[in-house]
NUPADO-95879 format. One line per field, with one value per atom (N, C-alpha, C): residue number from 1; residue in three letters; x, y, z. Coordinates in steps of 0.02 Angstrom, whole numbers. Example, Ala and Ser with C-alpha at 12.3 -4.5 7.8 and 13.67 -1.06 7.14 Angstrom:
BEGIN
k <- c(1 1 1 2 2 2)
r <- c(ALA ALA ALA SER SER SER)
X <- c(660 615 660 642 684 645)
Y <- c(-284 -225 -165 -112 -53 2)
Z <- c(390 390 390 354 357 394)
This chain:
BEGIN
k <- c(1 1 1 2 2 2 3 3 3 4 4 4 5 5 5 6 6 6 7 7 7 8 8 8 9 9 9 10 10 10 11 11 11 12 12 12 13 13 13 14 14 14 15 15 15 16 16 16 17 17 17 18 18 18 19 19 19 20 20 20 21 21 21 22 22 22 23 23 23 24 24 24 25 25 25 26 26 26 27 27 27 28 28 28 29 29 29 30 30 30 31 31 31 32 32 32 33 33 33 34 34 34 35 35 35 36 36 36 37 37 37 38 38 38 39 39 39 40 40 40 41 41 41 42 42 42 43 43 43 44 44 44 45 45 45 46 46 46 47 47 47 48 48 48 49 49 49 50 50 50 51 51 51 52 52 52 53 53 53 54 54 54 55 55 55 56 56 56 57 57 57 58 58 58 59 59 59 60 60 60 61 61 61 62 62 62 63 63 63 64 64 64 65 65 65 66 66 66 67 67 67 68 68 68 69 69 69 70 70 70 71 71 71 72 72 72 73 73 73 74 74 74 75 75 75 76 76 76 77 77 77 78 78 78 79 79 79 80 80 80 81 81 81 82 82 82 83 83 83 84 84 84 85 85 85 86 86 86 87 87 87 88 88 88 89 89 89 90 90 90 91 91 91 92 92 92 93 93 93 94 94 94 95 95 95 96 96 96 97 97 97 98 98 98 99 99 99 100 100 100 101 101 101 102 102 102 103 103 103 104 104 104 105 105 105 106 106 106 107 107 107 108 108 108 109 109 109 110 110 110 111 111 111 112 112 112 113 113 113 114 114 114 115 115 115 116 116 116 117 117 117 118 118 118 119 119 119 120 120 120 121 121 121 122 122 122 123 123 123 124 124 124 125 125 125 126 126 126 127 127 127 128 128 128 129 129 129 130 130 130 131 131 131 132 132 132 133 133 133 134 134 134 135 135 135 136 136 136 137 137 137 138 138 138 139 139 139 140 140 140 141 141 141 142 142 142 143 143 143 144 144 144 145 145 145 146 146 146 147 147 147 148 148 148 149 149 149 150 150 150 151 151 151 152 152 152 153 153 153 154 154 154 155 155 155 156 156 156 157 157 157 158 158 158 159 159 159 160 160 160 161 161 161 162 162 162 163 163 163 164 164 164 165 165 165 166 166 166 167 167 167 168 168 168 169 169 169 170 170 170 171 171 171 172 172 172 173 173 173 174 174 174 175 175 175 176 176 176 177 177 177 178 178 178 179 179 179 180 180 180 181 181 181 182 182 182 183 183 183 184 184 184 185 185 185 186 186 186 187 187 187 188 188 188 189 189 189 190 190 190 191 191 191 192 192 192 193 193 193 194 194 194 195 195 195 196 196 196 197 197 197 198 198 198 199 199 199 200 200 200 201 201 201 202 202 202 203 203 203 204 204 204 205 205 205 206 206 206 207 207 207 208 208 208 209 209 209 210 210 210 211 211 211 212 212 212 213 213 213 214 214 214 215 215 215 216 216 216 217 217 217 218 218 218 219 219 219 220 220 220 221 221 221 222 222 222 223 223 223 224 224 224 225 225 225 226 226 226 227 227 227 228 228 228 229 229 229 230 230 230 231 231 231 232 232 232 233 233 233 234 234 234 235 235 235 236 236 236 237 237 237 238 238 238 239 239 239 240 240 240 241 241 241 242 242 242 243 243 243 244 244 244 245 245 245 246 246 246 247 247 247 248 248 248 249 249 249 250 250 250 251 251 251 252 252 252 253 253 253 254 254 254 255 255 255 256 256 256 257 257 257 258 258 258 259 259 259 260 260 260 261 261 261 262 262 262 263 263 263 264 264 264 265 265 265 266 266 266 267 267 267 268 268 268 269 269 269 270 270 270 271 271 271 272 272 272 273 273 273 274 274 274 275 275 275 276 276 276 277 277 277 278 278 278 279 279 279 280 280 280 281 281 281 282 282 282 283 283 283 284 284 284 285 285 285 286 286 286 287 287 287 288 288 288 289 289 289 290 290 290 291 291 291 292 292 292 293 293 293 294 294 294 295 295 295 296 296 296 297 297 297 298 298 298 299 299 299 300 300 300 301 301 301 302 302 302 303 303 303 304 304 304 305 305 305 306 306 306 307 307 307 308 308 308 309 309 309 310 310 310 311 311 311 312 312 312 313 313 313 314 314 314 315 315 315 316 316 316 317 317 317 318 318 318 319 319 319 320 320 320 321 321 321 322 322 322)
r <- c(MET MET MET TRP TRP TRP GLN GLN GLN LYS LYS LYS GLY GLY GLY SER SER SER THR THR THR SER SER SER ALA ALA ALA LEU LEU LEU THR THR THR CYS CYS CYS LEU LEU LEU GLU GLU GLU ASN ASN ASN ALA ALA ALA HIS HIS HIS SER SER SER LYS LYS LYS GLU GLU GLU ALA ALA ALA GLN GLN GLN GLU GLU GLU ARG ARG ARG ASN ASN ASN LYS LYS LYS VAL VAL VAL SER SER SER GLY GLY GLY LEU LEU LEU PRO PRO PRO HIS HIS HIS ALA ALA ALA CYS CYS CYS THR THR THR HIS HIS HIS ALA ALA ALA GLU GLU GLU SER SER SER ASP ASP ASP LEU LEU LEU ASP ASP ASP THR THR THR LEU LEU LEU PRO PRO PRO HIS HIS HIS ARG ARG ARG SER SER SER HIS HIS HIS TYR TYR TYR ARG ARG ARG GLU GLU GLU LEU LEU LEU ARG ARG ARG PHE PHE PHE ASN ASN ASN LEU LEU LEU SER SER SER GLN GLN GLN ILE ILE ILE PRO PRO PRO GLU GLU GLU ASP ASP ASP GLU GLU GLU THR THR THR ILE ILE ILE ILE ILE ILE ASN ASN ASN SER SER SER GLU GLU GLU LEU LEU LEU ARG ARG ARG LEU LEU LEU TYR TYR TYR LYS LYS LYS GLU GLU GLU THR THR THR ALA ALA ALA SER SER SER LYS LYS LYS VAL VAL VAL PHE PHE PHE LYS LYS LYS ASN ASN ASN ASN ASN ASN SER SER SER LEU LEU LEU ILE ILE ILE ILE ILE ILE ARG ARG ARG VAL VAL VAL TYR TYR TYR GLN GLN GLN VAL VAL VAL VAL VAL VAL GLN GLN GLN LYS LYS LYS ARG ARG ARG TRP TRP TRP GLY GLY GLY SER SER SER ASP ASP ASP ALA ALA ALA ASP ASP ASP LEU LEU LEU PHE PHE PHE LEU LEU LEU LEU LEU LEU GLU GLU GLU SER SER SER ARG ARG ARG LYS LYS LYS LEU LEU LEU TRP TRP TRP ALA ALA ALA VAL VAL VAL ASP ASP ASP GLN GLN GLN GLY GLY GLY TRP TRP TRP LEU LEU LEU GLU GLU GLU PHE PHE PHE ASP ASP ASP ILE ILE ILE THR THR THR ALA ALA ALA VAL VAL VAL SER SER SER ASN ASN ASN LEU LEU LEU TRP TRP TRP VAL VAL VAL MET MET MET ASN ASN ASN PRO PRO PRO LYS LYS LYS GLN GLN GLN ASN ASN ASN LEU LEU LEU GLY GLY GLY LEU LEU LEU GLN GLN GLN ILE ILE ILE SER SER SER VAL VAL VAL GLU GLU GLU THR THR THR SER SER SER ASN ASN ASN GLY GLY GLY THR THR THR ALA ALA ALA VAL VAL VAL ASN ASN ASN PRO PRO PRO GLN GLN GLN GLU GLU GLU ALA ALA ALA GLY GLY GLY LEU LEU LEU VAL VAL VAL GLY GLY GLY ARG ARG ARG ASN ASN ASN SER SER SER SER SER SER LEU LEU LEU GLU GLU GLU LYS LYS LYS GLN GLN GLN PRO PRO PRO PHE PHE PHE MET MET MET VAL VAL VAL ALA ALA ALA PHE PHE PHE PHE PHE PHE LYS LYS LYS VAL VAL VAL ARG ARG ARG GLU GLU GLU THR THR THR HIS HIS HIS VAL VAL VAL ARG ARG ARG MET MET MET ALA ALA ALA ARG ARG ARG SER SER SER THR THR THR SER SER SER LYS LYS LYS HIS HIS HIS ARG ARG ARG GLN GLN GLN GLN GLN GLN SER SER SER ARG ARG ARG ASN ASN ASN ARG ARG ARG SER SER SER THR THR THR GLN GLN GLN PRO PRO PRO GLN GLN GLN ASP ASP ASP GLY GLY GLY SER SER SER ARG ARG ARG GLY GLY GLY ALA ALA ALA MET MET MET ALA ALA ALA ASP ASP ASP TYR TYR TYR ASN ASN ASN SER SER SER SER SER SER ASP ASP ASP GLN GLN GLN LYS LYS LYS THR THR THR ALA ALA ALA CYS CYS CYS ARG ARG ARG LYS LYS LYS HIS HIS HIS GLU GLU GLU LEU LEU LEU TYR TYR TYR VAL VAL VAL SER SER SER PHE PHE PHE ARG ARG ARG GLU GLU GLU LEU LEU LEU GLY GLY GLY TRP TRP TRP GLN GLN GLN ASN ASN ASN TRP TRP TRP ILE ILE ILE ILE ILE ILE ALA ALA ALA PRO PRO PRO GLU GLU GLU ARG ARG ARG TYR TYR TYR ALA ALA ALA ALA ALA ALA ASN ASN ASN TYR TYR TYR CYS CYS CYS ASP ASP ASP GLY GLY GLY GLU GLU GLU CYS CYS CYS THR THR THR PHE PHE PHE PRO PRO PRO LEU LEU LEU ASN ASN ASN ALA ALA ALA HIS HIS HIS MET MET MET ASN ASN ASN ALA ALA ALA THR THR THR ASN ASN ASN HIS HIS HIS ALA ALA ALA ILE ILE ILE VAL VAL VAL GLN GLN GLN THR THR THR LEU LEU LEU VAL VAL VAL HIS HIS HIS LEU LEU LEU MET MET MET ASN ASN ASN PRO PRO PRO GLU GLU GLU ASN ASN ASN VAL VAL VAL PRO PRO PRO LYS LYS LYS PRO PRO PRO CYS CYS CYS CYS CYS CYS ALA ALA ALA PRO PRO PRO THR THR THR LYS LYS LYS LEU LEU LEU GLN GLN GLN ALA ALA ALA ILE ILE ILE SER SER SER VAL VAL VAL LEU LEU LEU TYR TYR TYR PHE PHE PHE ASP ASP ASP ASP ASP ASP ASN ASN ASN SER SER SER ASN ASN ASN VAL VAL VAL ILE ILE ILE LEU LEU LEU LYS LYS LYS LYS LYS LYS TYR TYR TYR LYS LYS LYS ASN ASN ASN MET MET MET VAL VAL VAL VAL VAL VAL ARG ARG ARG ALA ALA ALA)
X <- c(929 913 839 815 745 743 722 724 653 649 583 576 631 624 654 682 716 667 690 649 635 685 676 621 621 570 501 498 433 405 448 425 402 439 420 352 340 276 219 234 183 162 211 195 155 173 138 67 54 -13 -51 -26 -62 -130 -175 -243 -242 -198 -193 -168 -118 -92 -142 -180 -230 -282 -300 -350 -322 -256 -226 -214 -196 -176 -237 -239 -293 -269 -205 -178 -145 -168 -136 -144 -188 -196 -143 -99 -49 14 55 118 162 195 237 293 342 399 419 454 474 550 577 647 656 696 713 772 779 835 901 949 1014 1063 1051 1094 1051 1074 1036 1088 1100 1154 1128 1117 1094 1131 1188 1224 1281 1302 1358 1333 1375 1353 1327 1361 1340 1278 1253 1192 1135 1140 1091 1023 1020 957 921 949 914 937 902 918 919 968 972 959 918 902 922 950 968 933 905 873 905 920 951 897 891 840 870 933 968 939 903 878 806 778 713 722 685 692 682 721 718 651 614 550 492 508 456 448 387 372 340 371 343 287 226 170 154 179 169 223 255 308 301 308 298 354 375 419 376 390 350 396 377 415 370 398 359 377 326 336 308 351 330 316 288 277 343 344 406 427 487 513 466 464 417 428 488 503 456 434 393 319 298 233 174 181 126 136 187 204 176 168 157 223 234 297 284 333 329 385 365 413 418 479 490 534 516 555 583 649 683 719 725 771 839 892 960 981 985 1000 1075 1112 1185 1217 1271 1307 1365 1378 1431 1479 1543 1594 1596 1586 1591 1531 1477 1416 1355 1297 1235 1222 1190 1175 1118 1115 1059 1000 942 884 824 779 715 660 614 561 511 501 453 385 385 322 335 286 291 227 232 175 177 120 115 74 99 64 84 50 64 122 161 218 197 137 114 87 78 52 100 73 116 82 123 98 137 116 151 133 183 175 196 161 179 191 241 259 267 238 240 309 345 411 412 354 349 396 393 432 507 530 602 624 581 598 610 566 575 639 654 715 776 776 832 839 782 786 815 795 821 895 915 984 1007 1033 1052 1103 1144 1194 1163 1100 1066 1033 1040 1012 1059 1051 1091 1051 992 952 902 872 822 847 825 842 777 775 716 733 695 706 642 650 593 602 548 548 485 490 430 394 334 295 327 374 408 476 490 550 611 605 662 675 738 755 753 728 720 757 794 825 771 775 722 709 762 752 712 725 687 615 604 536 497 531 497 504 541 550 598 576 616 665 727 778 796 854 875 901 913 939 883 821 764 746 693 670 648 655 645 575 525 456 439 484 470 521 567 618 589 620 597 600 550 552 517 529 499 460 400 360 345 354 343 291 245 193 209 205 226 166 178 128 115 51 33 0 -11 -43 -114 -139 -205 -260 -254 -306 -310 -251 -250 -279 -266 -293 -369 -397 -469 -498 -464 -488 -485 -431 -423 -477 -491 -542 -611 -624 -688 -697 -643 -645 -655 -618 -624 -695 -727 -795 -843 -832 -875 -867 -803 -792 -823 -819 -848 -923 -955 -1027 -1044 -1000 -1011 -1005 -954 -946 -1007 -1033 -1091 -1150 -1159 -1215 -1205 -1140 -1127 -1128 -1126 -1125 -1188 -1244 -1308 -1330 -1365 -1387 -1430 -1422 -1462 -1533 -1577 -1647 -1658 -1616 -1626 -1616 -1574 -1561 -1603 -1639 -1680 -1738 -1764 -1820 -1801 -1738 -1715 -1704 -1704 -1694 -1759 -1814 -1879 -1896 -1856 -1872 -1847 -1819 -1797 -1837 -1854 -1885 -1833 -1852 -1804 -1773 -1806 -1780 -1721 -1720 -1665 -1623 -1628 -1590 -1516 -1473 -1401 -1369 -1309 -1272 -1246 -1228 -1203 -1136 -1120 -1057 -998 -954 -894 -843 -785 -732 -742 -733 -739 -671 -659 -597 -598 -543 -534 -460 -445 -376 -368 -320 -307 -247 -255 -202 -177 -113 -85 -82 -77 -78 -146 -199 -266 -278 -243 -249 -204 -163 -118 -55 -37 22 82 79 131 198 197 259 302 273 313 312 262 262 292 346 380 348 337 308 275 222 191 150 139 97 24 4 -63 -59 -111 -112 -184 -193 -259 -277 -315 -334 -394 -441 -503 -546 -607 -652 -706 -741 -794 -861 -911 -977 -1028 -1089 -1143 -1184 -1235 -1281 -1258 -1263 -1249 -1316 -1345 -1413 -1411 -1453 -1457 -1478 -1445 -1389 -1322 -1275 -1209 -1169 -1149 -1113 -1042 -1011 -943 -892 -901 -852 -851 -902 -904 -856 -831 -785 -815 -879 -914 -888 -884 -865 -925 -911 -966 -1015 -987 -1030 -1077 -1051 -1093 -1149 -1132 -1183 -1239 -1218 -1268 -1310 -1277 -1314 -1364 -1346 -1392 -1454 -1444 -1501 -1546 -1514 -1554 -1592 -1560 -1594 -1657 -1653 -1712 -1770 -1753 -1804 -1830 -1784 -1802 -1773 -1797 -1766 -1772 -1821 -1831 -1779 -1754 -1707 -1635 -1625 -1557 -1542 -1491 -1475 -1437 -1431 -1390 -1316 -1274 -1202 -1179 -1125 -1097 -1045 -1040 -990 -923 -874 -808 -753 -692 -635 -619 -597 -573 -498 -468 -396 -368 -319 -287 -213 -183 -113 -77 -13 28 56 78 115 177 228 288 282 300 294 362 382 444 425 454 432 489 478 524 501 548 529 537 529 531 599 652 719 741 692 703 745 746 779 730 756 714 706 643 628 585 602 561 530 463 429 369 356 300 242 183 124 74 52 6 -65 -103 -176 -195 -161 -173 -214 -216 -249 -299 -359 -409 -397 -381 -370 -432 -472 -533 -582)
Y <- c(591 658 674 719 740 796 779 827 848 907 933 943 951 968 917 864 816 766 731 678 624 608 556 575 638 660 661 682 684 613 566 497 470 487 465 492 556 587 558 544 514 445 406 341 349 399 410 433 466 492 450 390 348 330 309 293 239 189 135 161 206 234 279 317 362 322 263 222 195 183 156 211 271 324 360 367 404 472 487 552 587 572 599 674 705 777 814 779 811 825 875 888 826 810 751 758 714 714 643 633 566 563 505 494 421 411 344 319 253 224 246 263 286 229 173 115 52 2 -61 -117 -144 -192 -264 -284 -353 -386 -357 -383 -430 -429 -471 -542 -593 -663 -680 -656 -674 -636 -591 -554 -574 -632 -652 -667 -679 -698 -639 -580 -521 -459 -404 -340 -286 -241 -184 -119 -76 -11 43 97 155 216 257 320 377 431 489 536 542 585 649 663 719 787 790 855 868 825 840 897 952 1008 987 1017 998 1012 1061 1078 1037 989 946 883 862 800 751 692 641 606 609 575 509 500 436 429 372 360 289 280 215 198 135 107 75 89 60 22 -40 -86 -110 -115 -142 -215 -257 -329 -350 -382 -413 -487 -522 -593 -629 -673 -707 -757 -781 -832 -892 -926 -982 -1037 -1040 -1091 -1085 -1024 -1012 -996 -1010 -986 -1012 -1071 -1098 -1088 -1049 -1039 -974 -972 -908 -885 -820 -792 -747 -742 -697 -645 -582 -527 -493 -486 -455 -393 -340 -278 -268 -262 -254 -187 -160 -105 -137 -112 -134 -96 -131 -100 -93 -145 -143 -191 -168 -210 -244 -306 -345 -372 -363 -385 -462 -489 -561 -601 -567 -604 -563 -593 -559 -499 -448 -387 -401 -359 -361 -326 -358 -332 -325 -279 -271 -274 -322 -331 -274 -240 -185 -209 -250 -274 -333 -376 -433 -437 -468 -474 -542 -576 -641 -632 -656 -649 -706 -709 -761 -739 -788 -773 -739 -753 -725 -654 -630 -563 -511 -455 -400 -334 -282 -216 -187 -128 -93 -122 -129 -150 -92 -82 -28 -56 -29 -51 11 8 64 68 123 133 200 222 288 295 247 252 254 210 208 270 299 361 418 424 476 463 400 383 406 395 415 491 527 600 626 595 616 599 541 518 487 528 504 447 443 390 321 319 254 233 275 258 211 147 95 61 88 63 9 -19 -72 -135 -191 -255 -289 -312 -345 -419 -464 -535 -567 -621 -658 -732 -764 -836 -868 -932 -970 -987 -1015 -1032 -1086 -1125 -1176 -1153 -1088 -1059 -1057 -1074 -1072 -1001 -978 -910 -903 -846 -832 -767 -768 -707 -656 -595 -545 -532 -534 -523 -579 -642 -698 -697 -665 -659 -604 -566 -514 -444 -436 -370 -329 -272 -229 -188 -183 -145 -81 -52 11 3 -59 -69 -74 -61 -63 7 13 79 121 186 232 227 217 218 158 107 48 39 86 79 89 59 69 142 165 234 239 295 309 373 374 435 451 514 536 591 588 638 678 745 788 819 837 872 941 962 1028 1067 1132 1174 1150 1167 1143 1165 1226 1250 1205 1183 1138 1071 1048 984 985 1041 1046 1044 1078 1078 1007 972 904 859 866 825 840 904 923 893 897 868 793 761 688 669 708 693 698 750 758 699 677 620 557 550 491 489 549 551 531 553 535 460 429 357 321 347 315 314 371 375 327 318 276 202 184 114 91 127 105 40 -4 -67 -55 -100 -95 -118 -105 -121 -194 -238 -309 -328 -291 -309 -270 -219 -180 -220 -267 -307 -352 -376 -419 -381 -315 -273 -241 -271 -241 -239 -275 -276 -213 -166 -102 -46 5 64 104 137 175 231 256 311 291 228 208 153 146 95 114 66 79 53 76 51 -19 -56 -124 -124 -179 -187 -174 -130 -115 -78 -67 -31 43 79 152 182 243 278 302 292 318 334 398 419 432 398 405 451 503 550 535 517 504 568 625 689 700 686 695 647 590 543 562 615 637 595 560 517 547 612 642 647 642 648 585 529 468 433 447 420 471 452 497 494 435 426 358 353 407 452 514 560 539 511 483 427 386 332 313 280 260 193 195 133 100 142 118 77 65 23 -6 -56 -88 -73 -57 -42 -50 -66 -73 -135 -144 -200 -262 -319 -383 -416 -393 -415 -456 -506 -548 -507 -516 -561 -528 -567 -540 -532 -470 -457 -484 -492 -521 -478 -411 -367 -371 -404 -410 -463 -507 -560 -602 -618 -653 -724 -746 -815 -860 -925 -973 -970 -961 -956 -896 -839 -780 -791 -825 -839 -883 -936 -981 -944 -903 -866 -818 -788 -743 -780 -839 -879 -900 -921 -941 -881 -822 -761 -747 -758 -747 -793 -853 -901 -890 -866 -858 -793 -735 -671 -653 -681 -663 -696 -753 -790 -789 -775 -776 -708 -672 -606 -610 -554 -550 -555 -574 -572 -500 -493 -427 -408 -344 -319 -315 -351 -354 -361 -340 -345 -418 -430 -496 -496 -437 -433 -373 -386 -333 -330 -271 -261 -226 -240 -209 -143 -101 -40 -37 -3 9 75 76 136 153 216 241 280 260 290 291 329 331 280 238 194 231 195 226 256 233 258 309 334 385 358 292 263 264 275 275 203 180 110 109 63 50 -19 -23 -86 -93 -155 -170 -195 -163 -182 -215 -275 -312 -285 -301 -289 -217 -170 -99 -66 -97 -67 -117 -94 -135 -128 -184 -183 -207 -250 -275 -300)
Z <- c(-371 -345 -357 -316 -323 -374 -435 -490 -509 -540 -559 -634 -669 -739 -787 -762 -805 -835 -887 -917 -866 -825 -774 -726 -703 -656 -688 -751 -785 -793 -812 -818 -751 -699 -631 -612 -625 -608 -651 -715 -757 -730 -707 -678 -614 -573 -510 -521 -579 -593 -644 -659 -705 -676 -720 -697 -644 -654 -605 -538 -541 -478 -444 -484 -454 -416 -442 -407 -342 -340 -279 -229 -253 -207 -179 -114 -81 -58 -69 -48 -107 -168 -228 -235 -195 -199 -160 -124 -83 -124 -103 -138 -134 -189 -188 -238 -232 -277 -291 -347 -367 -377 -369 -385 -407 -459 -480 -438 -436 -399 -430 -386 -411 -420 -387 -396 -393 -427 -433 -431 -371 -362 -370 -431 -442 -499 -519 -577 -557 -493 -473 -459 -472 -465 -395 -342 -274 -253 -296 -280 -326 -357 -407 -376 -310 -278 -247 -253 -227 -265 -252 -284 -231 -236 -190 -228 -198 -228 -179 -205 -164 -192 -147 -165 -127 -162 -131 -105 -40 -9 18 2 33 14 -42 -64 -42 0 29 79 72 118 191 236 306 338 311 342 313 269 241 284 294 330 282 275 231 269 242 275 240 180 145 92 90 42 16 -49 -80 -128 -126 -176 -229 -292 -346 -393 -403 -446 -502 -562 -617 -627 -631 -640 -708 -746 -808 -795 -844 -837 -825 -775 -756 -810 -802 -848 -851 -908 -918 -867 -838 -787 -728 -714 -654 -672 -732 -755 -713 -683 -643 -568 -550 -479 -453 -387 -353 -325 -324 -300 -240 -196 -139 -146 -151 -157 -89 -64 1 -7 28 28 98 102 166 169 229 242 258 227 244 306 362 427 437 419 428 379 347 300 338 320 353 300 313 265 263 204 194 216 236 256 237 246 229 274 246 283 333 385 432 398 399 363 409 389 425 372 381 332 336 280 275 250 198 171 124 118 71 30 -27 -72 -106 -107 -141 -205 -261 -324 -370 -427 -476 -521 -543 -586 -651 -674 -738 -730 -668 -657 -684 -707 -729 -713 -704 -687 -629 -607 -554 -485 -443 -373 -329 -274 -228 -158 -124 -56 -12 48 94 127 118 149 186 211 244 303 349 410 397 353 340 302 260 225 274 324 375 415 428 464 425 359 317 313 312 310 376 432 497 505 479 486 421 374 308 310 363 367 372 393 398 333 282 217 180 194 161 105 92 37 56 4 11 -23 2 -30 -50 -112 -140 -152 -123 -135 -160 -197 -224 -210 -189 -177 -206 -220 -238 -173 -179 -120 -77 -106 -67 -41 -47 -18 -62 -125 -171 -194 -185 -206 -282 -304 -376 -392 -447 -470 -487 -458 -470 -544 -585 -656 -688 -668 -694 -669 -610 -584 -619 -662 -700 -672 -616 -587 -629 -652 -695 -653 -677 -643 -679 -662 -692 -763 -783 -851 -903 -882 -928 -950 -989 -1012 -952 -959 -903 -873 -916 -891 -848 -846 -804 -749 -741 -690 -620 -569 -500 -480 -443 -419 -352 -320 -255 -261 -231 -230 -157 -138 -69 -68 -22 -13 50 44 98 134 196 236 207 208 183 238 225 275 288 348 370 322 294 249 187 164 106 124 185 206 206 232 233 162 116 47 19 34 8 37 102 133 104 91 63 -6 -46 -113 -109 -62 -54 -35 9 30 -29 -71 -129 -176 -185 -229 -200 -133 -102 -112 -106 -117 -189 -235 -305 -314 -279 -283 -256 -199 -169 -217 -252 -300 -358 -377 -435 -419 -354 -335 -302 -313 -285 -319 -284 -314 -376 -424 -485 -471 -520 -511 -492 -520 -508 -435 -398 -329 -280 -301 -255 -228 -269 -245 -188 -188 -134 -70 -73 -14 8 -9 4 78 121 192 226 187 214 182 221 194 157 103 64 104 155 194 237 263 307 275 210 175 174 192 193 129 116 59 75 23 33 68 100 136 89 110 69 112 82 117 111 167 168 187 165 181 254 288 356 365 375 388 462 492 563 573 612 628 698 705 771 812 778 815 848 812 840 898 898 954 1013 1003 1056 1061 1007 1008 973 955 914 951 1018 1056 1054 1035 1032 965 923 855 807 774 728 659 634 567 563 523 486 531 509 548 545 488 480 430 428 379 363 307 285 317 372 406 372 349 317 366 346 386 341 366 327 359 318 344 288 307 258 272 233 241 203 235 202 186 131 113 49 45 -14 -75 -134 -145 -128 -103 -86 -150 -165 -227 -223 -281 -283 -248 -250 -220 -144 -114 -41 -15 -59 -39 18 12 65 74 137 152 138 134 124 183 243 303 297 273 266 215 161 110 138 174 204 256 297 348 317 260 225 202 175 151 209 266 324 352 350 374 333 268 225 245 267 286 357 401 471 499 476 494 568 603 673 719 699 743 719 655 628 597 624 597 531 498 438 458 411 424 437 473 487 435 421 373 409 385 418 366 383 336 321 260 240 227 222 209 246 289 328 310 320 303 360 365 417 393 441 425 469 445 485 520 584 625 655 649 678 741 799 862 913 967 1023 1075 1102 1156 1223 1279 1345 1361 1326 1338 1285 1247 1195 1137 1128 1070 1011 951 891 867 864 847 784 739 680 688 692 705 658 639 596 638 630 667 619 638 596 599 546 545 561 530 542 486 427 369 340 326 292 217 184 112 74 105 71 123)
């Protein structure tokens, strides 16, 4: 249940507002609520290769619109058997259960990481959350599966994924961010802009790198290539009549100068590094590398098709992650 005063809710909110979560969340200033998983079906023998989580969304007010919803799982270091392996964690929507056979599933998101990694993982479940609010009967929960890089199924518990049988502060939970009034949105955007300006000031090149950028006048000097915040509103694009959720999402974009030396945070390719060096030697004939994304992520979109059917589809390369 969506609670406000219980120990469970307080722990959930503390996890959502942790320093690590604050750095990941770009909409943390919006009204939101947390709920822990109400069921965790991974204890039966025939379910040893996956885990099912159920969240009760019935108490979300009807006039609330979820603009961002995340599943958060805590991962501890995996069993020593997998210590040198990479693992793939997949989060599915359970579309339909079948007696005596595997359920029909829809892949929401996947994540590849090392077995020794530990900490909070977040998965975007915005579209399916809105679907469940619109039609609670379709809320059959989520299924979590883990595999090694060669496709071998791994018990989620052995992979280090914490379930409901662990301490409360590490149990799986869901956090949902709700739409607010336009006046509040403007205030949030203004605050975000101020914070962004502060970040820009704090990430200016150090004295050691300013000399390498001497080919630019200080008046028109740009910041180094990096990821910038960009929130896309489907309503502002005029798509609100057919896109149900999300109403907006963090698309982000890359911009800035790729000037020698290329810092580690730029994730420069070897080609970009070589091109930068050649540009220094022959700037008139060889341009600098362009600032471009190196990692993109998909989002799930809930929309009406031409026949007014409600469709949940995953679109690739919609979000710049790095």
